[in-house]
PABA-449210 format. One record per residue (C-alpha): residue number from 1; residue in one letter; chain; x, y, z. Coordinates in Angstrom, 3 decimals. Each point is the difference from the previous one (the first is absolute). Layout:
SITE  nr rest kette        x        y        z
SITE NUM    a     A        X        Y        Z
...
This chain:
SITE  nr rest kette        x        y        z
SITE   1    x     A    0.000    0.000    0.000
SITE   2    x     A    1.580    3.204   -1.088
SITE   3    x     A   -0.453    3.454    1.481
SITE   4    x     A   -1.259    1.635   -3.174
SITE   5    x     A   -2.107   -2.573   -1.751
SITE   6    x     A   -0.754   -3.204    1.779
SITE   7    x     A   -3.096   -2.158    0.034
SITE   8    x     A   -2.348    0.075    2.927
SITE   9    x     A    0.863   -2.120    3.042
SITE  10    x     A    0.898   -3.674   -0.656
SITE  11    x     A   -0.185    0.443   -3.750
SITE  12    x     A   -3.749    0.321   -0.103
SITE  13    x     A   -1.848    2.914   -1.531
SITE  14    x     A   -1.741    2.730    2.001
SITE  15    x     A   -3.761    0.121    0.223
SITE  16    x     A   -1.327    3.140   -1.667
SITE  17    x     A   -3.025    2.064    1.002
SITE  18    x     A   -3.451   -1.562   -0.518
SITE  19    x     A   -1.408    0.621   -3.463
SITE  20    x     A   -3.771   -0.026   -0.676
SITE  21    x     A   -1.299   -2.973   -1.921
SITE  22    x     A   -1.383    0.265   -3.501
SITE  23    x     A   -3.588    0.363   -1.065
SITE  24    x     A   -2.462   -2.873    0.482
SITE  25    x     A    0.090   -0.662   -3.734
SITE  26    x     A    3.733   -0.611   -0.024
SITE  27    x     A    0.041   -3.711    0.808
SITE  28    x     A    3.010   -2.234    0.465
SITE  29    x     A    0.683   -2.900   -2.385
SITE  30    x     A   -1.496   -3.346    0.986
SITE  31    x     A   -2.447    1.336    2.590
SITE  32    x     A   -2.756    2.298   -1.145
SITE  33    x     A   -1.102    0.605    3.609
SITE  34    x     A    3.317    1.542    1.022
SITE  35    x     A    0.690    3.667   -0.645
SITE  36    x     A    3.330    0.646   -1.736
SITE  37    x     A    2.036    2.615    1.903
SITE  38    x     A    1.063    3.195   -1.724
SITE  39    x     A    3.208   -0.154   -2.034
SITE  40    x     A    2.077    2.042    2.523
SITE  41    x     A   -0.936   -2.475    2.745
SITE  42    x     A    0.919   -2.979   -2.162
SITE  43    x     A    3.344    1.496   -1.010
SITE  44    x     A    0.817    0.788    3.643
SITE  45    x     A   -0.918   -3.530    1.075
SITE  46    x     A    2.275   -1.564   -2.613
SITE  47    x     A    2.943    2.263    0.796
SITE  48    x     A   -0.515   -0.570    3.723
SITE  49    x     A    0.834   -3.707   -0.278
SITE  50    x     A    2.678    0.292   -2.709
SITE  51    x     A    3.412   -1.358    1.036
SITE  52    x     A    1.684    1.558   -3.043
SITE  53    x     A   -0.719    3.071   -2.144
SITE  54    x     A   -3.036   -0.688   -2.194
SITE  55    x     A   -0.133    1.249   -3.621
SITE  56    x     A   -3.079    1.963   -1.068
SITE  57    x     A   -0.736   -2.529   -2.736
SITE  58    x     A   -0.101   -2.846    2.511
SITE  59    x     A   -2.536    1.833    2.147
SITE  60    x     A   -2.063    0.915   -3.058
SITE  61    x     A   -0.147   -3.589   -1.208
SITE  62    x     A   -0.964   -1.372    3.417
SITE  63    x     A   -2.821    2.554    0.339
SITE  64    x     A   -1.026   -0.160   -3.676
SITE  65    x     A    0.240    3.757   -0.474
SITE  66    x     A    2.042    2.231   -2.361
SITE  67    x     A    3.579    0.650    1.099
SITE  68    x     A   -0.600    3.738   -0.477
SITE  69    x     A   -2.698   -0.116    2.696
SITE  70    x     A    2.374   -1.723    2.426
SITE  71    x     A    2.722    2.577   -0.720
SITE  72    x     A   -2.462    2.817    0.658
SITE  73    x     A   -1.152   -1.559    3.291
SITE  74    x     A    3.536   -0.656    1.256
SITE  75    x     A    1.114    3.527   -0.865
SITE  76    x     A   -2.997    1.372    1.922
SITE  77    x     A    0.653   -2.197    3.029
SITE  78    x     A    3.672    0.984    0.037
SITE  79    x     A   -0.907    3.704   -0.062
SITE  80    x     A   -2.608   -0.457    2.734
SITE  81    x     A    2.401   -1.782    2.338
SITE  82    x     A    2.550    2.812   -0.359
SITE  83    x     A   -2.632    2.711    0.469
SITE  84    x     A   -1.372   -1.740    3.109
SITE  85    x     A    3.449   -0.395    1.535
SITE  86    x     A   -0.427   -3.747    0.356
SITE  87    x     A    2.703   -2.205    1.471
SITE  88    x     A    0.369   -1.890   -3.262
SITE  89    x     A    0.112    0.717   -3.716
SITE  90    x     A   -0.388   -1.706   -3.349
SITE  91    x     A    3.179   -0.185   -2.041
SITE  92    x     A    0.790   -1.214   -3.482
SITE  93    x     A    3.178   -2.004    0.646
SITE  94    x     A    1.393   -3.053   -1.718
SITE  95    x     A   -2.501    0.045   -2.857
SITE  96    x     A   -3.094    0.058    2.205
SITE  97    x     A   -1.876    1.684    2.833
SITE  98    x     A    0.164   -0.793    3.704
SITE  99    x     A   -0.705    1.573    3.382
SITE 100    x     A    3.051    1.360    1.821
SITE 101    x     A    0.483    1.706    3.345
SITE 102    x     A    0.291    3.762   -0.408
SITE 103    x     A    3.498    1.461    0.241
SITE 104    x     A   -1.015    2.192    2.957
SITE 105    x     A   -1.191   -3.007    2.021
SITE 106    x     A    2.882   -2.327   -0.894
SITE 107    x     A    2.186    0.638    3.101
SITE 108    x     A   -2.894   -0.712    2.372
SITE 109    x     A   -1.067   -3.102   -1.899
SITE 110    x     A    3.546   -1.359    0.143
SITE 111    x     A    0.137    0.701    3.739
SITE 112    x     A   -3.258   -1.945    0.458
SITE 113    x     A    1.130   -2.942   -2.141
SITE 114    x     A    3.376   -0.242    1.712
SITE 115    x     A   -1.323    0.537    3.532
SITE 116    x     A    0.941   -2.844    2.282
SITE 117    x     A    2.072   -1.793   -2.606
SITE 118    x     A    3.334   -1.467    0.969
SITE 119    x     A    2.684    2.182   -1.608
SITE 120    x     A    2.020   -3.145   -0.716
SITE 121    x     A   -1.021   -2.220   -2.895
SITE 122    x     A   -1.102   -3.545    0.766
SITE 123    x     A    1.908   -3.000   -1.303
SITE 124    x     A   -2.724   -0.516   -2.623
SITE 125    x     A    0.303    3.621   -1.129
SITE 126    x     A    3.789   -0.251   -0.235
SITE 127    x     A   -0.231   -3.192   -2.053
SITE 128    x     A   -2.571    1.545   -2.335
SITE 129    x     A    2.068    3.169   -0.357
SITE 130    x     A    3.023   -2.100   -0.940
SITE 131    x     A   -1.980   -1.822   -2.687
SITE 132    x     A   -1.210    3.298   -1.451
SITE 133    x     A    3.480    1.534    0.136
SITE 134    x     A    1.695   -2.832   -1.865
SITE 135    x     A   -2.779   -1.116   -2.353
SITE 136    x     A   -1.630    3.358   -0.830
SITE 137    x     A   -2.244    0.750   -1.675
SITE 138    x     A   -1.894   -2.946    1.464
SITE 139    x     A   -3.647   -0.904    0.584
SITE 140    x     A   -1.622   -1.030    3.273
SITE 141    x     A   -0.550   -3.470   -1.463
SITE 142    x     A    3.698   -0.486   -0.582
SITE 143    x     A    0.842    1.374    3.435
SITE 144    x     A   -2.469   -2.436    1.564
SITE 145    x     A    1.529   -2.854   -1.989
SITE 146    x     A    3.484    0.827    1.285
SITE 147    x     A   -1.077    0.300    3.639
SITE 148    x     A   -2.681   -2.705   -0.048
SITE 149    x     A   -2.639    2.256    1.571
SITE 150    x     A   -2.263    2.810   -1.151
SITE 151    x     A    1.788    3.320   -0.382
SITE 152    x     A   -3.068    2.265   -0.129
SITE 153    x     A    0.130    1.297    3.572
SITE 154    x     A    3.758    0.437    0.016
SITE 155    x     A   -0.047    1.877   -3.307
SITE 156    x     A   -2.549    2.413    1.470
SITE 157    x     A    2.296    0.558    2.985
SITE 158    x     A    3.047    0.626   -2.187
SITE 159    x     A   -2.007    2.339   -2.231
SITE 160    x     A   -1.215    1.908    3.046
SITE 161    x     A    3.594    0.308    1.220
SITE 162    x     A    0.937    1.402   -3.446
SITE 163    x     A    2.542   -2.775   -0.528
SITE 164    x     A   -1.860   -1.569   -2.929
SITE 165    x     A   -2.148    1.485   -2.769
SITE 166    x     A   -1.983   -1.153   -3.015
SITE 167    x     A    1.990   -0.300   -3.217
SITE 168    x     A   -2.611   -0.600   -2.689
SITE 169    x     A   -1.474   -3.354   -0.988
SITE 170    x     A    1.305   -3.245   -1.436
SITE 171    x     A   -0.705    0.069   -3.768
SITE 172    x     A   -0.853   -3.709   -0.003
SITE 173    x     A   -2.111   -0.420    3.142
SITE 174    x     A   -1.124    3.561    0.750
SITE 175    x     A    1.171   -0.418    3.608
SITE 176    x     A    1.216    3.086    1.837
SITE 177    x     A    3.783    0.152    0.274
SITE 178    x     A    1.955    1.439    2.919
SITE 179    x     A    3.440    1.570    0.403
SITE 180    x     A    1.959    1.679    2.753
SITE 181    x     A   -0.099    3.777    0.417
SITE 182    x     A    2.554    2.767    0.289
SITE 183    x     A   -0.882    0.083    3.699
SITE 184    x     A    1.086   -3.650    0.205
SITE 185    x     A    3.409    0.958   -1.403
SITE 186    x     A    0.180    2.893    2.447
SITE 187    x     A   -0.764   -2.249    2.982
SITE 188    x     A    2.490   -2.603   -1.220
SITE 189    x     A    2.693    2.629   -0.564
SITE 190    x     A    0.304   -0.868   -3.687
SITE 191    x     A    0.345    2.192   -3.064
SITE 192    x     A   -1.497   -2.562   -2.362
SITE 193    x     A   -1.060   -3.639   -0.063
SITE 194    x     A    3.344   -1.161   -1.380
SITE 195    x     A    1.429    0.565    3.480
SITE 196    x     A   -2.237   -2.665    1.568
SITE 197    x     A    1.940   -2.855    1.628
SITE 198    x     A    0.422   -3.029   -2.312
SITE 199    x     A   -2.890   -2.020    1.451
SITE 200    x     A   -1.962   -0.474   -3.213
SITE 201    x     A    1.488   -3.454   -0.759
SITE 202    x     A   -1.567   -1.280    3.236
SITE 203    x     A   -3.502    0.824   -1.290
SITE 204    x     A   -1.856   -2.175   -2.546
SITE 205    x     A    0.343    1.114   -3.598
SITE 206    x     A   -3.065    1.495   -1.675
SITE 207    x     A   -0.206   -3.153   -2.167
SITE 208    x     A   -0.141   -2.150    3.145
SITE 209    x     A   -2.702    2.198    1.448
SITE 210    x     A   -1.992   -0.270   -3.225
SITE 211    x     A    0.146   -3.794    0.320
SITE 212    x     A   -1.291    0.231    3.566
SITE 213    x     A   -2.839    2.347   -0.949
SITE 214    x     A   -0.970   -2.158   -2.960
SITE 215    x     A   -0.018   -3.213    1.971
């Protein structure tokens, strides 16, 4: 979680203000008795649960509406959140839209997230950080294969500590990739990754990990 543009706590999106539902004649697909909410409410609901930035076209297809209408709604919501001084904002980052904590609130959000946490990393976090450092960019699936346990919670911790960040997606699987940050180098006292100790040979090769994942 970064100080200037980080997702809401624990990588989940922030709930926006309530939006009135649509007219009684605007029914949802598959159930004529259910009223379809207004487009702004639907767009907010989708972005609220998005784990990654969502392209306008993807939202438009899922709601069966023109992409231009979705663009107009998102632009309006983004303006409203800024005008209202909300604690979150909509940003077009990484080819899609997502809720992010506002820059003004970032220091207090970080204080809340880090409150009560042990300043020292756990053994699991250190192991995961080592895998990322030597195999980066690497997906959570590959990290889990190396360690033999799920890496989801540990990745969230390392991201919160600003030691790890997203580095795009795998072109073959679409999985989110992770890499170490400049802050990681700063904490390790390194100028660049080439100065890491020669521990990489002790970790499984990417090919070996692929065999484990595919098995």
